[in-house]
C-alpha positions as CSV (number, residue, x, y, z in Angstrom):
1,M,131.2,105.5,90.2
2,L,128.4,103.2,89.1
3,V,130.6,101.7,86.4
4,A,133.4,101.0,88.9
5,A,130.9,99.2,91.1
6,A,129.6,97.1,88.2
7,V,133.2,96.1,87.3
8,L,133.9,95.2,90.9
9,V,130.8,93.0,91.2
10,H,131.8,91.3,87.9
11,L,135.3,90.6,89.2
12,V,134.2,89.4,92.6
13,S,131.3,87.2,91.4
14,P,132.6,84.4,89.1
15,N,129.2,83.7,87.7
16,A,128.1,87.3,87.2
17,G,128.6,87.1,83.4
18,A,127.3,83.5,83.0
19,A,124.0,84.7,81.5
20,A,125.8,86.4,78.7
21,C,127.7,83.2,77.7
22,G,126.4,80.7,75.2
23,S,125.1,77.5,76.6
24,L,126.9,74.2,76.3
25,P,125.5,71.5,74.0
26,P,123.1,69.0,75.7
27,S,125.8,66.3,75.4
28,L,129.4,66.1,74.4
29,P,130.8,63.5,72.0
30,A,132.6,60.4,73.4
31,P,136.4,61.1,73.5
32,G,137.0,58.1,71.2
33,S,134.8,59.6,68.5
34,L,136.8,62.9,68.3
35,P,139.2,63.2,65.3
36,A,143.0,63.1,65.8
37,I,144.7,66.4,65.1
38,S,148.0,65.5,63.6
39,E,149.4,69.0,63.8
40,L,149.4,68.9,67.6
41,P,152.4,67.3,69.4
42,D,152.0,64.1,71.3
43,P,151.8,65.1,75.0
44,F,153.2,61.7,76.0
45,K,156.5,62.1,74.2
46,S,159.5,63.9,75.5
47,W,161.7,66.3,73.4
48,D,164.0,63.4,72.5
49,G,161.1,61.3,71.2
50,T,161.0,58.8,74.0
51,R,157.6,57.9,75.4
52,L,156.6,59.0,78.9
53,T,155.4,56.1,81.0
54,N,154.7,57.5,84.5
55,A,153.8,60.7,86.2
56,S,157.3,61.4,87.6
57,E,158.7,61.8,84.1
58,W,156.6,64.9,83.5
59,A,158.6,66.9,86.1
60,T,161.9,66.3,84.3
């Protein structure tokens, strides 16, 4: 029963396991300094290769 209560507390409390997680670095690099990963697809191109230019095109 004690184990079930611990699991329930963990599921209900979103930060219950936060102490066990590693900490974030003190600062993150600027987005422009991150390397491009050519293996990933361009999220702003549609399947036919045309460039998406506005938010309404994401839904189609």
